[in-house]
VOPAGU-2260 file (C-alpha; in pm, 1 decimal, decimal comma):
REM VOPAGU-2260
SITE   aa  ch    i         X         Y         Z
SITE  MET   A    0   -4184,9   10269,6    9756,5
SITE  SER   A    1   -4519,4   10254,5    9557,1
SITE  GLU   A    2   -4871,9   10259,1    9767,4
SITE  GLY   A    3   -4843,2    9887,6    9671,4
SITE  ALA   A    4   -4531,3    9810,1    9767,3
SITE  ILE   A    5   -4442,5    9577,2   10138,5
SITE  ALA   A    6   -4065,7    9595,1   10242,4
SITE  ALA   A    7   -3826,4    9262,7   10343,6
SITE  PRO   A    8   -3578,1    9254,3   10560,0
SITE  SER   A    9   -3264,4    9322,2   10385,7
SITE  ALA   A   10   -3096,5    9036,9   10210,7
SITE  GLN   A   11   -2929,5    9172,8    9901,2
SITE  PRO   A   12   -2740,5    8930,5    9653,9
SITE  PRO   A   13   -2394,9    8986,6    9523,0
SITE  GLU   A   14   -2423,8    9261,6    9239,4
SITE  THR   A   15   -2268,6    8959,3    9036,5
SITE  GLN   A   16   -2556,1    8769,5    9038,5
SITE  SER   A   17   -2726,5    8966,4    8807,5
SITE  ASP   A   18   -2967,8    8808,5    8511,0
SITE  ASN   A   19   -2851,5    8798,6    8170,5
SITE  VAL   A   20   -3121,8    9042,6    7923,2
SITE  VAL   A   21   -3080,7    9062,0    7580,2
SITE  LEU   A   22   -3355,9    9291,9    7393,5
SITE  LEU   A   23   -3395,5    9249,9    7036,2
SITE  ARG   A   24   -3574,0    9531,9    6862,2
SITE  ASP   A   25   -3798,4    9559,3    6531,0
SITE  ALA   A   26   -3891,8    9209,8    6608,4
SITE  THR   A   27   -4207,6    9042,3    6463,8
SITE  TRP   A   28   -4450,1    8856,2    6629,0
SITE  ALA   A   29   -4344,4    8582,9    6388,9
SITE  ASP   A   30   -3942,4    8584,2    6508,4
SITE  TYR   A   31   -4106,9    8590,7    6867,1
SITE  GLN   A   32   -4272,0    8254,8    6808,4
SITE  ARG   A   33   -3968,4    8110,5    6607,6
SITE  LEU   A   34   -3755,7    8195,6    6937,5
SITE  LEU   A   35   -4054,4    8018,7    7130,4
SITE  GLU   A   36   -4033,4    7735,4    6890,9
SITE  ILE   A   37   -3628,4    7692,5    6899,4
SITE  ARG   A   38   -3617,8    7711,0    7282,5
SITE  GLY   A   39   -3863,5    7413,7    7297,5
SITE  GLU   A   40   -3986,4    7304,3    7627,4
SITE  LYS   A   41   -3681,4    7421,0    7792,8
SITE  SER   A   42   -3739,6    7651,0    8093,2
SITE  VAL   A   43   -3483,1    7888,6    7972,9
SITE  PRO   A   44   -3413,8    8112,7    7858,2
SITE  ARG   A   45   -3734,3    8321,2    7933,7
SITE  LEU   A   46   -3900,6    8512,4    7626,6
SITE  ALA   A   47   -4105,1    8817,7    7643,3
SITE  TYR   A   48   -4250,6    9002,2    7348,0
SITE  LEU   A   49   -4415,1    9363,6    7351,2
SITE  GLU   A   50   -4502,9    9548,7    7058,6
SITE  GLY   A   51   -4177,1    9461,3    6829,7
SITE  THR   A   52   -3911,0    9418,1    7119,1
SITE  VAL   A   53   -3828,3    9065,2    7219,4
SITE  GLU   A   54   -3687,3    9008,0    7591,8
SITE  ILE   A   55   -3417,2    8718,5    7618,3
SITE  MET   A   56   -3372,4    8653,7    7984,6
SITE  SER   A   57   -3145,9    8417,9    8129,4
SITE  PRO   A   58   -3209,6    8430,5    8507,2
SITE  SER   A   59   -2919,8    8443,4    8778,2
SITE  HIS   A   60   -2949,5    8138,3    9091,8
SITE  PHE   A   61   -3049,9    8389,8    9306,0
SITE  HIS   A   62   -3357,9    8484,5    9070,3
SITE  GLU   A   63   -3446,0    8129,9    9046,2
SITE  ALA   A   64   -3394,6    8083,5    9427,1
SITE  ILE   A   65   -3636,0    8361,7    9496,7
SITE  LYS   A   66   -3906,8    8255,9    9241,7
SITE  SER   A   67   -3948,1    7863,9    9386,9
SITE  MET   A   68   -3928,0    8034,4    9744,2
SITE  LEU   A   69   -4196,5    8260,8    9687,6
SITE  GLY   A   70   -4402,6    8040,0    9487,5
SITE  ARG   A   71   -4350,3    7744,3    9803,1
SITE  LEU   A   72   -4429,2    7992,8   10065,1
SITE  VAL   A   73   -4762,1    8117,6    9840,5
SITE  GLU   A   74   -4839,6    7708,8    9831,6
SITE  ALA   A   75   -4750,0    7627,9   10219,5
SITE  TRP   A   76   -5011,6    7935,0   10287,6
SITE  CYS   A   77   -5278,4    7805,9   10028,6
SITE  VAL   A   78   -5234,9    7462,4   10213,0
SITE  GLU   A   79   -5268,5    7618,1   10563,3
SITE  LYS   A   80   -5595,5    7798,8   10524,6
SITE  GLY   A   81   -5794,8    7536,5   10269,6
SITE  VAL   A   82   -5776,4    7737,2    9980,8
SITE  ASP   A   83   -5760,1    7565,4    9652,7
SITE  ILE   A   84   -5543,6    7657,3    9398,1
SITE  THR   A   85   -5309,0    7535,4    9115,9
SITE  PRO   A   86   -4967,4    7629,9    9003,0
SITE  PHE   A   87   -4893,1    7668,1    8592,3
SITE  GLY   A   88   -4523,4    7774,7    8665,9
SITE  SER   A   89   -4405,7    7965,6    8371,3
SITE  TRP   A   90   -4728,9    7953,9    8152,0
SITE  THR   A   91   -4656,9    8161,4    7837,3
SITE  LEU   A   92   -4943,1    8415,7    7795,6
SITE  GLU   A   93   -4989,8    8549,5    7431,0
SITE  ASP   A   94   -5212,6    8809,9    7259,5
SITE  LYS   A   95   -5112,3    8833,4    6874,0
SITE  ASP   A   96   -5337,5    9116,8    6830,6
SITE  ALA   A   97   -5222,5    9310,5    7128,9
SITE  GLU   A   98   -4847,2    9227,6    7062,0
SITE  ARG   A   99   -4764,5    9099,6    7374,9
SITE  GLY   A  100   -4616,9    8731,9    7509,1
SITE  VAL   A  101   -4456,2    8678,6    7858,0
SITE  GLU   A  102   -4377,8    8381,9    8078,8
SITE  PRO   A  103   -4436,4    8440,6    8472,7
SITE  VAL   A  104   -4180,4    8319,2    8694,0
SITE  GLU   A  105   -4506,6    8145,1    8863,4
SITE  CYS   A  106   -4872,8    8191,3    8825,6
SITE  TYR   A  107   -5177,8    8038,6    8962,7
SITE  VAL   A  108   -5535,8    7954,6    8887,0
SITE  LEU   A  109   -5790,5    7953,3    9200,0
SITE  GLY   A  110   -6008,2    7678,1    9230,3
SITE  SER   A  111   -6038,4    7343,5    9055,7
SITE  ALA   A  112   -5878,5    7487,2    8696,4
SITE  ASP   A  113   -6158,5    7240,7    8522,3
SITE  PRO   A  114   -6267,6    7384,6    8295,4
SITE  MET   A  115   -5895,6    7515,4    8205,6
SITE  PRO   A  116   -5955,6    7927,7    8218,3
SITE  GLU   A  117   -5753,4    8125,6    7939,9
SITE  ARG   A  118   -5530,5    8280,4    8187,8
SITE  PRO   A  119   -5409,5    8269,4    8527,6
SITE  ASP   A  120   -5561,2    8467,2    8833,6
SITE  LEU   A  121   -5228,0    8529,3    8955,8
SITE  ALA   A  122   -4882,5    8588,4    8811,1
SITE  ILE   A  123   -4565,9    8658,9    8990,4
SITE  GLU   A  124   -4263,6    8826,8    8857,3
SITE  VAL   A  125   -3903,3    8867,4    9005,9
SITE  VAL   A  126   -3746,6    9173,3    8896,8
SITE  TRP   A  127   -3351,0    9184,1    8976,0
SITE  THR   A  128   -3167,8    9331,8    8658,2
SITE  SER   A  129   -3271,7    9655,3    8496,8
SITE  GLY   A  130   -3272,9    9717,7    8126,6
SITE  GLY   A  131   -3581,8    9470,6    8021,6
SITE  LEU   A  132   -3892,3    9523,0    7926,1
SITE  ASP   A  133   -4181,2    9728,4    8110,7
SITE  LYS   A  134   -4380,6    9412,4    8238,7
SITE  LEU   A  135   -4632,2    9584,5    8431,1
SITE  HIS   A  136   -4714,9    9752,0    8090,0
SITE  LEU   A  137   -4683,6    9428,1    7895,2
SITE  TYR   A  138   -4937,9    9209,6    8109,9
SITE  ARG   A  139   -5221,7    9483,4    8138,5
SITE  LYS   A  140   -5375,8    9382,1    7797,1
SITE  LEU   A  141   -5322,6    8998,6    7899,4
SITE  GLY   A  142   -5581,6    8973,3    8137,4
SITE  VAL   A  143   -5417,2    8843,2    8480,5
SITE  ARG   A  144   -5614,8    8927,5    8751,2
SITE  GLU   A  145   -5321,4    9020,4    8991,1
SITE  LEU   A  146   -4932,9    9076,1    8949,6
SITE  TRP   A  147   -4670,0    9049,6    9236,7
SITE  PHE   A  148   -4345,6    9168,4    9167,9
SITE  TRP   A  149   -4048,8    9110,9    9370,0
SITE  ARG   A  150   -3809,3    9363,3    9363,9
SITE  ARG   A  151   -3484,7    9350,3    9569,1
SITE  GLU   A  152   -3636,7    9374,7    9931,8
SITE  LYS   A  153   -3989,5    9463,4    9829,8
SITE  LEU   A  154   -4333,1    9306,5    9717,9
SITE  GLU   A  155   -4550,1    9511,4    9520,5
SITE  LEU   A  156   -4910,3    9405,2    9435,4
SITE  PHE   A  157   -5124,5    9533,8    9169,7
SITE  ARG   A  158   -5486,0    9412,1    9050,1
SITE  LEU   A  159   -5634,1    9472,5    8708,5
SITE  ARG   A  160   -5915,2    9728,5    8600,6
SITE  ASP   A  161   -6012,2    9803,6    8246,2
SITE  GLU   A  162   -5699,7    9684,6    8143,7
SITE  GLN   A  163   -5534,0    9885,5    8350,6
SITE  TYR   A  164   -5292,9    9741,8    8696,6
SITE  GLU   A  165   -5333,3    9957,4    9020,6
SITE  PRO   A  166   -5129,6    9926,4    9308,8
SITE  ILE   A  167   -5302,0    9767,5    9604,5
SITE  LEU   A  168   -5160,4    9734,7    9956,6
SITE  ALA   A  169   -5323,8    9341,6   10016,1
SITE  SER   A  170   -5395,4    9066,3    9787,0
SITE  GLU   A  171   -5767,3    9035,0    9667,4
SITE  VAL   A  172   -5699,2    8702,9    9513,5
SITE  LEU   A  173   -5520,6    8548,5    9815,6
SITE  PRO   A  174   -5758,4    8800,4   10086,2
SITE  GLY   A  175   -5559,1    8730,4   10441,4
SITE  ILE   A  176   -5227,2    8642,5   10310,3
SITE  ASP   A  177   -4942,3    8866,4   10512,0
SITE  HIS   A  178   -4695,3    8960,0   10284,6
SITE  THR   A  179   -4479,9    9082,5   10518,7
SITE  ILE   A  180   -4470,2    8758,0   10705,0
SITE  LEU   A  181   -4402,7    8551,6   10363,5
SITE  LEU   A  182   -4130,4    8789,5   10279,8
SITE  ARG   A  183   -3946,3    8731,3   10603,1
SITE  HIS   A  184   -3858,1    8401,8   10492,0
SITE  VAL   A  185   -3807,7    8417,0   10116,9
SITE  GLY   A  186   -3425,2    8418,3   10221,7
SITE  THR   A  187   -3432,7    8146,0   10482,8
SITE  ARG   A  188   -3259,6    7816,5   10373,9
SITE  PRO   A  189   -3315,1    7563,5   10381,4
SITE  MET   A  190   -3637,5    7539,6   10160,9
SITE  THR   A  191   -3787,0    7311,5   10450,1
SITE  LYS   A  192   -3682,1    7548,9   10756,6
SITE  ALA   A  193   -3817,8    7830,4   10557,4
SITE  LEU   A  194   -4131,7    7659,0   10513,7
SITE  ARG   A  195   -4151,4    7497,4   10904,1
SITE  GLU   A  196   -4122,9    7870,9   11028,6
SITE  PHE   A  197   -4334,6    8042,2   10805,4
SITE  VAL   A  198   -4616,7    7781,7   10869,4
SITE  ALA   A  199   -4556,5    7868,2   11237,1
SITE  GLU   A  200   -4580,7    8216,5   11207,2
SITE  VAL   A  201   -4862,8    8207,4   11021,8
SITE  ARG   A  202   -5062,9    8004,5   11278,7
SITE  ALA   A  203   -4959,0    8231,8   11558,1
SITE  ALA   A  204   -5046,6    8531,2   11391,6
SITE  GLY   A  205   -5391,6    8389,2   11251,9
SITE  ALA   A  206   -5240,7    8556,7   10929,0
């Protein structure tokens, strides 16, 4: 476990619930843009581009459930703590010169988001199936201040410093959020029960 990793209670999904990941190598930026155009406004498959390789990923139901729950819990914490934040979902982040493009599973802008910033302050990724692009390397030239990676029962946090990501133990974008409490409720169903129990625990802990 890395320095910035926070463990969650065991809630391993069946191995059959893996994401479908395809890598297309020797692809140009124009190829990547054409795939985005063909997909249109649909949310899947998710597309990423890194220095000549396109990743096409169709997420599993488990992947989508985790990303949705993480987003709902983050938003519930912000409402409870009076933190102004705006979600932007899978905002397509691109930099042609850096040969990078990615769509986070969830991303957020702090404050009013007016005027609209060029990049989100926080991006969340759910990594369940191996074999895809190195997202940490991909993000490092896209200017996102903080990244959270959910990887099978733990959460890894990184902050951007001089185009490099450093592991951190606690969020700097959302100071005070207790990821241990958050992770305890990611696997709870239904979502409404998870949010009620999460908010109750946040209030009790003052976290």
